[in-house]
GUDREN-367795 format. One record per atom (N, C-alpha, C): x, y, z negated. Coordinates in steps of 0.02 Angstrom, whole numbers, padded with zeros to 5 digits, always signed. Atoms other than C-alpha are relative to their C-alpha. Layout:
GUDREN-367795
XYZ/...
END
This chain:
GUDREN-367795
-00059-00039-00017/+00222-03401-04858/+00016+00046-00059/-00017-00039+00059/+00311-03326-05008/+00063+00039+00011/-00059-00042-00006/+00445-03195-05034/+00064-00040+00000/-00063+00038+00000/+00581-03323-05079/+00014-00036+00066/-00011+00036-00062/+00553-03411-04911/+00036+00044+00052/-00023-00045-00053/+00595-03258-04804/+00053+00050-00023/-00040-00058+00019/+00676-03118-04903/+00075-00013-00004/-00074+00009+00004/+00848-03194-04945/+00032-00006+00068/-00030+00012-00065/+00877-03246-04765/+00000+00063+00043/+00001-00063-00037/+00824-03078-04693/+00055+00046-00025/-00053-00042+00029/+00944-02990-04812/+00069-00025+00023/-00063+00028-00023/+01085-03109-04763/+00012+00019+00073/-00007-00016-00071/+01051-03081-04578/+00017+00073+00011/-00015-00071-00007/+01051-02892-04597/+00071+00015-00021/-00069-00010+00023/+01215-02902-04692/+00050-00023+00054/-00044+00025-00054/+01294-03006-04552/+00001+00050+00058/+00004-00049-00055/+01232-02880-04422/+00042+00062-00017/-00038-00060+00020/+01309-02736-04521/+00075-00013+00005/-00072+00016-00003/+01477-02823-04536/+00023-00007+00072/-00017+00009-00070/+01476-02871-04352/+00009+00067+00035/-00005-00066-00030/+01444-02692-04299/+00062+00038-00025/-00058-00033+00029/+01579-02629-04417/+00065-00025+00031/-00060+00029-00030/+01703-02745-04332/+00002+00011+00076/-00002-00018-00070/+01661-02676-04161/-00043-00042+00045/+00042+00043-00041/+01538-02809-04103/-00068+00031+00011/+00067-00026-00014/+01364-02781-04032/-00051-00023-00052/+00044+00023+00052/+01284-02883-04170/-00067-00027+00024/+00065+00019-00027/+01148-02953-04056/-00020-00072-00016/+00018+00071+00008/+01157-03143-04078/+00026-00032-00064/-00030+00033+00057/+01271-03187-04224/-00044+00001-00063/+00043+00001+00059/+01152-03131-04364/-00056-00052+00007/+00053+00049-00011/+01014-03236-04286/+00025-00072-00006/-00029+00067+00005/+01128-03387-04272/+00010-00020-00073/-00011+00014+00071/+01173-03375-04457/-00066-00015-00034/+00065+00009+00032/+00991-03358-04511/-00032-00066+00023/+00027+00063-00026/+00938-03502-04397/+00030-00060-00036/-00033+00057+00033/+01066-03616-04478/-00024-00006-00073/+00020+00001+00071/+01012-03566-04655/-00074-00015-00009/+00073+00008+00006/+00824-03565-04623/-00030-00016+00069/+00022+00019-00068/+00770-03664-04467/-00070+00025+00018/+00069-00020-00015/+00587-03608-04484/-00011+00075-00013/+00005-00072+00014/+00624-03423-04516/-00043+00035+00053/+00035-00034-00054/+00559-03367-04347/-00075-00018-00001/+00070+00022+00003/+00399-03470-04359/-00037+00035-00057/+00032-00029+00058/+00362-03400-04532/-00015+00075+00010/+00012-00072-00006/+00381-03216-04486/-00048+00016+00058/+00044-00013-00057/+00292-03226-04317/-00072-00021-00015/+00068+00021+00018/+00143-03314-04397/-00040+00056-00033/+00033-00056+00033/+00104-03149-04484/-00035+00047+00050/+00021-00051-00048/+00065-03054-04322/-00074-00010+00019/+00072+00008-00013/-00123-03021-04299/-00018-00012+00073/+00014+00009-00072/-00114-03017-04107/+00044-00054+00031/-00036+00058-00024/+00004-03164-04092/+00065+00013+00036/-00066+00001-00032/+00155-03202-03984/-00009-00007+00075/+00000+00002-00073/+00184-03171-03799/+00069-00021+00024/-00064+00022-00028/+00321-03261-03701/+00001+00015+00074/-00011-00014-00071/+00390-03204-03533/+00062-00037+00022/-00057+00038-00024/+00502-03320-03435/-00003-00008+00076/-00008+00006-00072/+00560-03364-03260/+00071+00016+00018/-00069-00010-00021/+00718-03347-03158/+00019+00073+00006/-00015-00071-00014/+00711-03165-03104/-00052+00046-00030/+00046-00053+00020/+00634-03009-03179/-00023+00001-00071/+00024+00005+00069/+00614-03058-03361/+00008+00065-00039/-00015-00058+00042/+00697-02906-03439/-00042+00061+00020/+00039-00058-00023/+00612-02774-03331/-00074-00010-00014/+00071+00013+00012/+00441-02857-03343/-00017+00005-00074/+00011-00005+00072/+00457-02873-03531/-00004+00073-00022/+00000-00072+00016/+00497-02687-03543/-00066+00032+00022/+00063-00026-00025/+00344-02647-03437/-00057-00018-00047/+00054+00024+00043/+00230-02753-03546/+00002+00035-00068/-00007-00031+00066/+00299-02683-03708/-00024+00073+00002/+00018-00071-00002/+00278-02502-03654/-00075+00010+00014/+00072-00005-00011/+00101-02530-03590/-00039-00017-00063/+00035+00018+00062/+00048-02617-03750/+00009+00053-00054/-00010-00055+00047/+00126-02479-03854/-00044+00059+00019/+00044-00054-00023/+00031-02353-03747/-00072-00013-00022/+00068+00018+00020/-00128-02447-03793/-00011+00006-00075/+00006-00009+00073/-00091-02420-03978/+00026-00056-00043/-00026+00055+00040/-00015-02586-04029/+00073+00012-00021/-00070+00000+00023/+00145-02599-04131/+00032-00065+00026/-00027+00058-00035/+00256-02716-04029/+00071-00015-00024/-00067+00025+00013/+00405-02819-04084/+00025-00034+00063/-00029+00032-00058/+00520-02869-03941/+00075-00010-00010/-00072+00013+00005/+00695-02940-03919/+00036+00044+00051/-00027-00049-00047/+00761-02782-03837/+00076+00003-00001/-00074+00001+00001/+00944-02825-03876/+00028-00028+00065/-00023+00031-00062/+00953-02918-03710/+00017-00073-00007/-00013+00070+00011/+00984-03087-03790/-00066-00038+00002/+00064+00035-00007/+00846-03205-03732/+00003-00072-00023/-00001+00064+00035/+00898-03356-03835/-00035+00010-00067/+00037-00006+00063/+00807-03395-03999/+00040+00039-00052/-00041-00036+00049/+00954-03329-04102/-00004+00075+00012/+00007-00071-00016/+00937-03163-04010/-00067+00027-00023/+00066-00021+00024/+00751-03157-04053/+00003+00011-00076/-00006-00007+00073/+00793-03184-04237/+00038+00064-00017/-00039-00060+00013/+00925-03047-04232/-00042+00063+00011/+00043-00057-00013/+00800-02926-04155/-00053+00007-00054/+00052-00001+00051/+00668-02974-04283/+00026+00032-00065/-00028-00027+00062/+00785-02927-04426/-00004+00076+00000/+00002-00073-00003/+00785-02746-04364/-00071+00026-00010/+00070-00021+00007/+00593-02741-04370/-00028-00016-00068/+00027+00025+00064/+00577-02814-04544/+00004+00051-00055/+00003-00038+00062/+00523-02722-04700/-00019-00049-00055/+00012+00051+00050/+00540-02839-04846/-00009-00068+00033/+00012+00066-00029/+00459-03002-04791/-00044+00003+00062/+00047-00007-00056/+00353-02932-04649/+00032+00036+00059/-00017-00036-00061/+00377-02878-04469/-00045+00061+00007/+00039-00061-00011/+00322-02700-04433/-00028-00002+00071/+00026+00010-00068/+00220-02757-04283/-00068-00033-00003/+00065+00034-00009/+00049-02815-04222/+00007-00060+00046/-00008+00052-00052/+00113-02924-04079/+00073-00006+00018/-00068+00011-00023/+00276-03000-04019/-00001-00013+00075/-00008+00012-00072/+00325-02990-03835/+00073-00019+00011/-00068+00027+00000/+00477-03099-03805/+00021-00026+00068/-00032+00026-00060/+00587-03127-03654/+00041-00061-00020/-00036+00061+00018/+00652-03305-03659/+00032-00033+00060/-00036+00041-00048/+00781-03401-03560/-00040-00064+00013/+00040+00058-00019/+00702-03546-03466/+00012-00061-00045/-00015+00059+00041/+00792-03682-03564/-00012+00012-00074/+00010-00014+00072/+00792-03599-03735/-00073+00013-00016/+00071-00009+00011/+00608-03557-03711/-00034-00064-00022/+00029+00065+00019/+00569-03742-03726/+00010-00013-00074/-00014+00009+00072/+00652-03749-03898/-00042+00048-00041/+00039-00050+00036/+00563-03590-03950/-00072-00022-00008/+00072+00016+00004/+00387-03649-03907/-00013-00064-00040/+00008+00059+00043/+00417-03814-03997/-00007+00022-00073/+00003-00027+00068/+00438-03709-04155/-00057+00051-00007/+00051-00053+00002/+00321-03563-04112/-00041-00003+00064/+00042+00000-00060/+00181-03601-03986/-00025+00070+00015/+00022-00068-00016/+00145-03437-03895/-00075+00003+00010/+00071-00011-00014/-00029-03363-03881/-00010+00014+00075/+00003-00018-00071/+00006-03295-03706/+00068-00013+00032/-00062+00011-00036/+00136-03342-03576/-00006+00028+00070/-00006-00024-00068/+00189-03257-03415/+00060-00034+00032/-00053+00034-00036/+00291-03360-03290/+00008+00033+00068/-00011-00044-00057/+00370-03257-03152/+00016-00036+00066/-00025+00030-00062/+00460-03367-03025/+00050-00055-00017/-00053+00050+00007/+00582-03510-02999/+00047+00006+00059/-00052-00002-00050/+00744-03487-02904/+00060-00040-00024/-00062+00035+00019/+00909-03581-02900/+00045+00048-00037/-00037-00045+00043/+01005-03503-03043/+00039-00041-00051/-00042+00035+00049/+01151-03566-03148/-00012-00075+00002/+00012+00071-00009/+01139-03741-03078/+00045-00042-00044/-00043+00037+00047/+01283-03789-03192/-00035-00009-00067/+00039+00008+00062/+01159-03765-03336/-00063-00040+00012/+00067+00027-00008/+00991-03814-03263/-00005-00060+00045/+00008+00053-00049/+01029-03939-03127/-00041+00027+00058/+00038-00021-00058/+00908-03932-02981/-00059+00044-00019/+00053-00049+00011/+00769-03805-02960/-00063-00031-00031/+00059+00032+00028/+00631-03930-03001/+00007-00013-00075/-00012+00006+00072/+00712-03955-03171/-00020+00064-00035/+00019-00065+00028/+00691-03769-03205/-00076+00006-00002/+00073-00003-00001/+00508-03781-03152/-00030-00043-00055/+00026+00042+00054/+00481-03924-03274/+00009+00032-00068/-00011-00036+00062/+00556-03821-03414/-00054+00053-00011/+00052-00051+00005/+00435-03680-03376/-00069-00032-00011/+00062+00036+00011/+00294-03806-03368/-00010-00018-00073/+00004+00016+00071/+00333-03858-03546/-00022+00060-00040/+00020-00062+00034/+00317-03677-03602/-00074+00013+00011/+00071-00011-00015/+00149-03662-03513/-00044-00048-00040/+00041+00050+00035/+00084-03823-03592/-00006+00016-00075/+00002-00015+00071/+00125-03757-03766/-00042+00062-00016/+00036-00063+00010/+00025-03596-03741/-00071-00011-00025/+00063+00013+00034/-00131-03578-03847/-00060+00038+00027/+00058-00041-00019/-00238-03441-03767/-00004+00013+00076/+00003-00011-00072/-00192-03395-03587/+00070+00000+00031/-00062+00001-00039/-00056-03423-03457/-00011+00042+00062/+00003-00040-00061/-00022-03298-03317/+00054-00025+00048/-00045+00031-00048/+00058-03370-03159/+00005+00040+00064/-00014-00032-00064/+00133-03309-02996/-00032-00042+00056/+00034+00038-00053/+00014-03362-02857/+00042-00007+00063/-00041+00002-00060/+00149-03330-02727/+00060-00046-00004/-00056+00048+00008/+00274-03458-02795/-00031-00069-00011/+00033+00065+00005/+00216-03637-02762/+00019-00039-00063/-00022+00037+00059/+00320-03709-02905/-00032+00028-00063/+00033-00031+00058/+00243-03585-03027/-00075-00012+00004/+00072+00010-00008/+00066-03595-02957/-00020-00072-00016/+00015+00071+00012/+00075-03785-02968/-00003-00018-00074/+00001+00014+00072/+00096-03774-03157/-00070+00006-00029/+00070-00004+00024/-00091-03738-03170/-00028-00068-00015/+00026+00068+00008/-00126-03924-03154/+00014-00026-00071/-00008+00030+00066/-00157-04001-03324/-00004+00049-00057/+00006-00048+00054/-00170-03838-03421/-00071-00001-00028/+00065+00000+00033/-00312-03832-03547/-00022+00070-00020/+00018-00069+00017/-00310-03642-03571/-00014+00038+00065/+00013-00039-00060/-00372-03508-03450/+00064+00023+00034/-00058-00021-00039/-00253-03455-03311/-00016+00067+00034/+00004-00063-00036/-00228-03277-03249/+00052+00000+00055/-00044+00002-00058/-00140-03234-03086/+00026+00070+00018/-00024-00059-00034/-00031-03103-03005/+00029-00022+00067/-00024+00019-00067/+00026-03097-02824/+00013+00063+00041/-00004-00051-00052/+00080-02991-02677/-00050-00019+00054/+00048+00012-00053/-00051-02971-02542/+00035-00032+00060/-00028+00035-00058/-00027-03073-02383/+00041+00045+00045/-00035-00048-00043/+00028-02917-02289/+00070+00017-00026/-00065-00016+00030/+00176-02898-02409/+00042-00062-00015/-00031+00062+00021/+00222-03081-02431/+00073-00007+00024/-00067+00009-00027/+00378-03073-02320/+00052+00039-00040/-00048-00038+00042/+00456-02948-02441/+00018-00038-00063/-00011+00038+00062/+00449-03078-02580/+00008-00074+00015/-00009+00070-00019/+00519-03241-02511/+00010-00045-00061/-00012+00050+00052/+00514-03396-02620/+00070-00028+00009/-00066+00031-00006/+00671-03497-02651/+00006-00041+00064/-00002+00040-00061/+00626-03614-02509/+00002+00044+00062/+00001-00045-00057/+00589-03471-02390/+00068+00033+00012/-00068-00027-00008/+00762-03399-02424/+00045-00049+00037/-00039+00052-00033/+00826-03563-02352/-00033-00024+00064/+00031+00015-00065/+00715-03563-02198/-00058-00046-00002/+00058+00043+00006/+00575-03673-02265/-00061+00045-00012/+00058-00043+00004/+00406-03589-02237/-00050-00030-00049/+00050+00023+00048/+00287-03603-02385/-00069+00025+00021/+00069-00019-00014/+00101-03603-02352/-00032+00022-00066/+00024-00025+00064/+00052-03492-02497/-00059+00047+00011/+00058-00044-00002/-00121-03416-02517/-00010+00028-00070/+00007-00029+00067/-00120-03296-02664/-00071-00006-00027/+00065+00005+00032/-00262-03325-02786/-00033+00069+00000/+00034-00065-00003/-00394-03190-02773/-00046+00012-00060/+00048-00009+00054/-00518-03220-02913/+00034+00024-00063/-00027-00027+00061/-00467-03105-03053/+00074+00017+00003/-00073-00012-00004/-00288-03087-02989/+00015+00075+00002/-00028-00067-00009/-00188-02927-03006/+00046-00004+00060/-00039+00005-00061/-00118-02898-02832/+00036+00065+00017/-00035-00056-00030/+00014-02784-02760/-00022+00002+00073/+00030-00001-00067/-00075-02729-02601/+00031+00054+00044/-00032-00052-00040/+00029-02580-02545/+00068+00017-00029/-00066-00016+00023/+00213-02535-02554/+00038+00040+00052/-00040-00043-00044/+00312-02393-02477/+00052+00036-00044/-00051-00027+00044/+00475-02359-02568/-00021-00008-00072/+00021+00003+00071/+00429-02315-02748/-00076+00005-00007/+00073-00006+00002/+00245-02293-02703/-00033-00068+00009/+00033+00065-00001/+00141-02446-02744/-00075+00009-00009/+00072+00002+00011/-00044-02490-02742/-00017-00068-00030/+00021+00062+00031/-00116-02620-02861/-00075-00007+00004/+00071+00014-00001/-00285-02702-02842/-00018-00039-00063/+00020+00031+00063/-00366-02742-03009/-00076+00003-00005/+00074+00004+00005/-00547-02800-03027/-00034+00035+00059/+00030-00028-00060/-00581-02743-02849/+00016+00073+00013/-00017-00071-00009/-00513-02566-02872/+00073+00007+00021/-00069-00013-00022/-00358-02501-02780/+00027+00060-00039/-00028-00051+00044/-00246-02400-02896/+00071+00017+00023/-00067-00020-00023/-00098-02304-02821/+00043+00026-00057/-00046-00022+00052/+00056-02265-02924/+00070+00010+00030/-00071-00008-00018/+00234-02200-02902/+00041-00027-00058/-00038+00034+00052/+00352-02313-02998/+00067+00034-00013/-00066-00026+00019/+00509-02260-03091/+00054-00052+00008/-00049+00054-00006/+00593-02429-03072/+00021-00007+00073/-00029+00006-00066/+00701-02474-02922/-00014-00068+00031/+00003+00063-00037/+00666-02605-02789/-00070-00029+00007/+00065+00031-00012/+00520-02697-02712/-00015-00056-00050/+00010+00054+00047/+00547-02843-02830/-00031+00025-00066/+00028-00027+00062/+00506-02729-02977/-00072+00024+00009/+00070-00015-00013/+00344-02676-02893/-00042-00062-00013/+00036+00062+00014/+00292-02859-02900/+00002-00016-00074/-00003+00009+00073/+00353-02869-03080/-00054+00043-00034/+00053-00042+00027/+00231-02726-03111/-00067-00035+00002/+00063+00038-00004/+00087-02834-03050/-00002-00054-00053/-00004+00052+00052/+00145-02973-03166/-00014+00029-00069/+00010-00032+00065/+00153-02855-03314/-00072+00022-00010/+00070-00021+00006/-00019-02784-03278/-00046-00060-00012/+00042+00060+00009/-00093-02960-03266/+00005-00026-00072/-00009+00024+00069/-00019-03007-03434/-00034+00047-00050/+00031-00048+00046/-00075-02847-03521/-00077-00006+00005/+00072+00011-00009/-00249-02876-03447/-00023-00060-00041/+00017+00059+00039/-00250-03048-03528/+00001+00014-00075/-00008-00013+00071/-00191-02984-03697/-00054+00047-00026/+00048-00050+00024/-00307-02833-03710/-00072-00019+00012/+00068+00022-00012/-00460-02920-03639/-00046+00058+00018/+00049-00052-00015/-00611-02803-03641/+00028+00070-00012/-00030-00064+00014/-00498-02664-03704/+00048+00023+00054/-00047-00017-00054/-00397-02663-03542/-00031+00053+00045/+00020-00054-00044/-00414-02498-03447/+00050+00002+00057/-00047+00010-00056/-00337-02531-03276/+00033+00066+00020/-00029-00064-00023/-00313-02349-03224/+00049+00027-00052/-00044-00025+00053/-00237-02302-03392/+00064-00040-00003/-00060+00042+00004/-00117-02450-03390/+00045+00011+00061/-00041-00014-00059/-00061-02415-03211/+00036+00066-00008/-00032-00065+00014/-00027-02236-03263/+00058-00009-00048/-00054+00013+00048/+00075-02299-03411/+00059-00035+00034/-00052+00036-00036/+00170-02415-03293/+00045+00048+00040/-00038-00047-00043/+00225-02267-03186/+00059+00030-00036/-00053-00034+00037/+00334-02197-03325/+00052-00048-00029/-00048+00049+00027/+00427-02359-03368/+00066+00006+00038/-00066-00008-00030/+00612-02328-03335/+00033-00068+00007/-00034+00064-00008/+00730-02467-03276/+00031-00024-00066/-00035+00029+00057/+00794-02585-03410/+00075+00004+00012/-00072-00011-00007/+00980-02574-03444/+00030-00049+00050/-00033+00041-00050/+01081-02635-03296/-00044-00026+00055/+00047+00026-00051/+00925-02671-03192/-00023+00058+00045/+00016-00058-00040/+00933-02528-03068/+00005+00064-00040/-00010-00058+00043/+00980-02411-03208/+00046+00051+00034/-00042-00052-00029/+01053-02244-03152/+00045+00030-00053/-00050-00028+00045/+01214-02190-03238/+00023+00067+00029/-00023-00066-00021/+01269-02008-03230/+00073+00008-00020/-00072-00002+00012/+01457-01996-03211/+00031+00055+00043/-00035-00052-00037/+01553-01840-03165/-00042+00036+00051/+00043-00036-00046/+01405-01754-03084/-00030-00041+00055/+00029+00043-00051/+01356-01904-02980/-00046-00052-00032/+00045+00053+00024/+01223-02039-02996/+00024-00067+00028/-00021+00068-00019/+01277-02221-02995/-00054-00049-00021/+00051+00049+00017/+01144-02356-02985/+00033-00067-00016/-00030+00062+00024/+01193-02511-03085/-00052-00056+00002/+00048+00055-00009/+01107-02674-03035/+00031-00067-00019/-00022+00067+00019/+01128-02843-03118/-00016-00050+00055/+00012+00054-00049/+01148-02990-02998/+00024-00066-00031/-00018+00063+00032/+01150-03171-03053/-00019-00062+00039/+00018+00057-00042/+01081-03281-02915/-00014+00024+00071/+00008-00020-00070/+01056-03283-02726/-00062+00042+00014/+00062-00036-00014/+00876-03224-02726/+00002+00071-00026/-00003-00067+00029/+00901-03079-02844/+00049+00046+00035/-00051-00040-00034/+01059-03021-02757/-00025+00020+00070/+00025-00014-00068/+00979-03034-02584/-00053+00054-00001/+00053-00050+00004/+00825-02935-02636/+00028+00068-00020/-00031-00064+00020/+00934-02802-02720/+00035+00032+00059/-00036-00027-00058/+01039-02784-02562/-00048+00028+00052/+00049-00027-00048/+00881-02754-02461/-00015+00073-00016/+00012-00069+00019/+00862-02593-02559/+00064+00041-00005/-00065-00033+00006/+01047-02548-02547/+00005+00059+00048/-00013-00057-00043/+01103-02382-02476/+00068-00010+00034/-00065+00003-00033/+01256-02346-02369/+00053+00037-00040/-00046-00037+00043/+01340-02256-02514/+00057-00045-00024/-00055+00041+00027/+01506-02312-02593/-00026-00054-00047/+00026+00059+00034/+01485-02484-02670/+00055-00036-00039/-00046+00041+00039/+01569-02583-02808/-00036-00065-00019/+00027+00066+00017/+01537-02770-02828/+00047-00032-00051/-00042+00027+00055/+01600-02841-02994/-00028-00067-00022/+00024+00068+00014/+01589-03028-03025/+00046-00038-00048/-00035+00042+00049/+01640-03133-03175/-00030-00070+00000/+00027+00068+00006/+01617-03317-03214/+00003-00024-00072/+00005+00020+00070/+01603-03315-03403/-00063-00042-00010/+00057+00043+00013/+01476-03429-03485/-00067+00035+00013/+00062-00037-00008/+01342-03294-03484/-00015+00016+00073/+00010-00014-00071/+01368-03268-03296/-00018-00063+00039/+00004+00063-00038/+01369-03451-03245/+00068-00014+00029/-00068+00018-00021/+01531-03542-03207/+00005-00012+00076/-00001+00018-00071/+01484-03597-03032/-00017+00061+00043/+00012-00059-00042/+01503-03454-02907/-00013-00018+00073/+00014+00020-00070/+01463-03554-02751/-00064+00033+00026/+00062-00033-00021/+01296-03463-02750/+00013+00063+00042/-00018-00057-00043/+01387-03316-02668/-00018-00014+00073/+00008+00017-00071/+01369-03411-02504/-00072-00006+00022/+00071-00001-00017/+01179-03409-02512/-00027+00071+00003/+00021-00071-00002/+01174-03218-02516/+00016+00029+00068/-00011-00035-00063/+01155-03115-02358/+00027+00070-00015/-00033-00064+00015/+01279-02970-02371/+00000+00047+00060/+00002-00040-00059/+01235-02897-02202/-00013+00074-00012/+00016-00070+00016/+01169-02738-02285/+00062+00042-00014/-00062-00036+00016/+01349-02692-02332/+00045+00007+00061/-00042-00002-00060/+01418-02716-02157/+00002+00072+00027/-00008-00068-00025/+01488-02552-02090/+00014+00051-00055/-00016-00043+00056/+01510-02478-02263/+00076-00003-00012/-00073+00000+00005/+01694-02426-02272/+00026+00008-00071/-00021-00009+00070/+01695-02398-02461/-00032-00053-00044/+00022+00056+00041/+01659-02570-02534/+00059-00025-00040/-00053+00022+00045/+01765-02615-02685/-00024-00061-00038/+00017+00062+00034/+01771-02783-02773/+00044-00008-00061/-00038+00010+00061/+01823-02819-02952/-00028-00057-00041/+00022+00053+00044/+01806-02945-03092/+00041-00063+00009/-00040+00062+00002/+01875-03118-03130/-00001-00036+00067/+00006+00036-00063/+01811-03193-02967/-00001+00048+00060/+00000-00051-00053/+01848-03039-02860/+00024-00027+00067/-00026+00025-00064/+01949-03133-02730/-00048-00049+00033/+00052+00043-00028/+01811-03262-02709/-00053+00042+00035/+00051-00043-00029/+01688-03122-02678/+00027+00036+00063/-00029-00034-00059/+01807-03030-02559/+00001-00046+00060/+00000+00049-00055/+01824-03189-02455/-00071-00009+00027/+00070+00008-00021/+01635-03210-02453/-00023+00060+00043/+00019-00059-00038/+01612-03031-02392/+00033+00000+00069/-00035+00003-00065/+01741-03058-02255/-00038-00044+00048/+00039+00045-00044/+01637-03203-02187/-00062+00035+00028/+00059-00036-00024/+01489-03082-02171/+00019+00065+00035/-00022-00058-00038/+01594-02951-02084/+00001+00065-00039/-00002-00060+00043/+01603-02832-02232/+00073+00016-00017/-00069-00021+00015/+01767-02736-02247/+00005+00020-00073/-00011-00015+00071/+01836-02723-02424/+00057+00049-00007/-00050-00053+00007/+01930-02565-02472/+00049-00012-00057/-00043+00014+00057/+02003-02634-02634/-00023-00060-00038/+00016+00061+00038/+02011-02795-02735/+00044-00003-00062/-00038+00008+00061/+02064-02819-02916/-00040-00045-00048/+00034+00044+00048/+02026-02948-03050/-00015+00036-00065/+00014-00040+00060/+02017-02810-03181/-00061+00045+00014/+00063-00037-00012/+01840-02739-03192/+00009+00075-00007/-00009-00072+00012/+01895-02571-03262/+00040+00033+00055/-00041-00027-00055/+02028-02546-03129/-00041+00007+00064/+00042-00003-00059/+01905-02587-02991/-00050+00057-00004/+00047-00055+00009/+01780-02464-03064/+00035+00068+00011/-00038-00063-00009/+01913-02327-03069/+00015+00012+00073/-00013-00007-00072/+01960-02360-02887/-00063+00022+00037/+00064-00016-00031/+01778-02352-02836/-00020+00072-00013/+00019-00068+00016/+01745-02189-02928/+00046+00051+00032/-00047-00046-00031/+01903-02108-02863/-00012+00007+00075/+00009-00001-00073/+01869-02156-02682/-00066+00033+00019/+00065-00029-00017/+01687-02101-02689/+00000+00076-00007/-00013-00072+00002/+01748-01926-02736/-00063+00042-00012/+00058-00040+00019/+01592-01860-02821/-00065-00018+00034/+00061+00019-00036/+01468-01945-02704/-00037-00053-00040/+00039+00051+00033/+01325-02049-02774/+00019-00069+00026/-00019+00067-00021/+01356-02236-02769/-00042-00054-00031/+00038+00057+00026/+01294-02410-02815/+00048-00054-00022/-00040+00055+00027/+01363-02554-02917/-00044-00061-00007/+00032+00065+00010/+01312-02736-02911/+00046-00042-00043/-00045+00034+00047/+01379-02837-03058/-00034-00059-00033/+00025+00055+00040/+01358-03004-03144/-00004+00022-00073/+00020-00022+00066/+01304-03001-03325/+00057+00030-00042/-00053-00026+00044/+01467-02984-03421/+00037+00059+00032/-00030-00057-00034/+01540-02868-03289/-00044+00062-00007/+00047-00056+00009/+01383-02761-03302/+00008+00031-00069/-00008-00026+00069/+01405-02746-03491/+00065+00040-00006/-00064-00036+00002/+01588-02696-03469/-00005+00068+00035/+00006-00062-00039/+01548-02566-03336/-00043+00051-00036/+00046-00045+00036/+01405-02494-03436/+00035+00033-00059/-00036-00028+00058/+01515-02473-03590/+00053+00050+00022/-00052-00046-00025/+01657-02393-03490/-00032+00067+00020/+00033-00061-00023/+01536-02269-03412/-00028+00041-00059/+00027-00035+00059/+01452-02227-03578/+00056+00034-00039/-00057-00029+00036/+01620-02200-03661/+00027+00061+00037/-00026-00056-00041/+01674-02087-03517/-00045+00062-00009/+00046-00056+00008/+01517-01980-03538/+00009+00034-00068/-00008-00028+00067/+01550-01959-03724/+00062+00042-00008/-00064-00036+00006/+01726-01894-03696/-00005+00072+00026/
END
């Protein structure tokens, strides 16, 4: 590995990022795309330098929040961590993030912790086999991209097969647990205890099919208690209570996943009590239950992108004013028929539900079928947000938004705070 192999391409990528930002763009993926085209093995060359290797986190739901948990715990342990915190979980996004961590020809990091899209993760591991992999779950998501759910499971299986040191799996998801078969590396586990299983339905259970799942116990990190933000994790036979800063029961289970992965990475250096304490201070990732402060009120912003995630988020919904913003751009998924697999009963009786975004009228119709009254509908995300804020009149509220709508809303709110 020589300077000429890496340095010119890193300089080009940084220049593209600078120009993109100057033109008003976010600069998250384009620099990586340019570098990938010029140097196909750029990522493999720079990640090969890391003394503690590469960690991959994938699955349908929870990747961003779980990655943030893992990164912050590993940093708490003293490691310098490179991660694709731009929110782009394609390989080009990883390259773009890497450019920001580079000094000359080297990454300023000991380990890489990377959130990867299920399909693009397959291409990544073909170029860069990970040392550790965490696979969270499999749900029906963006079927226009992935096809059926078993196709998604096979993609994740390919990532697991490419892993060199250890794979961590969800014992409560049969499609994920089944990926253990044929693996030649050690397997670690995370799970919710049997008493909590009904709070974490699998994809099949959401459709009325009962899964006979027995969470693995030997060495597993288990979520054994949950009451609001108060969770209890069982690690190596010890029960460790913690109050989480993240929102929702699903993120409590993500915490178990993150702890299991950090346990695998740190090995004998893993201090369970210390890591659980570090987990308690992890704030929500952007748009994943993040709280925005607008005009003296608190607005919780939650990303929704598939039936399971939306349903679980609604279980934690309040009766406060609500805005649902839905787009169908490529990053959201073109097929919005998944709306009909979501149970919107939690919003029934709420008189301040507003709907916006490109597919606002589709969502308003869906809500009508579930007996939810809609106070306002508009295909313009900004207009819908303004109607929601005006009607809530200073009261705290909640927003559920698909990916591109979430980005738009977040920017509008941030700009409003700056003014």
